[in-house]
N, C-alpha and C positions, 0 to 999 in steps of 0.2 A: 537683243537680250541674249545672254548666255544660257544655254541649256546643256547640261544641268546647271543649277545655280551654284554660286560660290559656296554657300553653306552645305549643299549636297556633296560637293567635291571634298570639302573639309571633313565631312562625316566619313566618306569613303576612305580617305587617306588615314584618318585617325582610328579606323575601325579595329585595327589589330593592336592598339595600345591597351595594355592592361590597366585596370582601375588603380589609381595612385601614381602611375607613371606620367611623365611629361608628354604632352601631345607633340606629334611630329610637326603639325601645322597649326599655327595660332592666328594667322591673318590671311587676308585675300592676297596680299603681296607675295606670300610664299607660293600660293597657287599660280599666280601670274608668272612668277620667275621660273617655276618648274615647267609649266606648259610652254613657255617661250623657249626655254633651253631645249626641250624635246622637239619642238617645231623646227628649231635650227638644225638639230641632228637629222631630222627627216629631210629637210632641204638639202643637207650635205650628202644625202644618199642612203641613210639608214632605212631599212625596210619598216613600213608601218606594221604594228602588231594587231591592227584591226583593219577591216575593209575600208580603205581610204580612197577608193575610186571616185574621182570627181570632187573630192573635198580638199579644202585648203589645209596646209600643214598644221596650223593652229587648231583647227577643228578636229583633226585626227588626234593630236596630242591630248586635247580635252577628253575625247572619247576613250583613248587608251587609259587615261587616269581614272575616269569614271568606271571603267570595267576592270580596274585593278591589274591592268597589263603592265603598267609601270609603277614604280614605287618611289616616293620621295624619301630620301635618307636624311636622318637627323645629322647634326654636326659630328656626333660621336661615331656614327656608322660610316661616315665618309673617310675617316682616318683609318 
């Protein structure tokens, strides 16, 4: 089981969205894709932004997202 849950991660990611604005993340798929991308970055040599000693890259990526160390950008922000 994933700790924190998908719904908790979605709340963290969308916490900075103002009322009336579109949410950054609307589905579990977005969370999975973002954490997988970050895990690949860590595997490629990027330094973890949290204590990752003895943890798998995906677990580190989930922890980084939960602690707001990384941010998921909307399509508008990526450009």
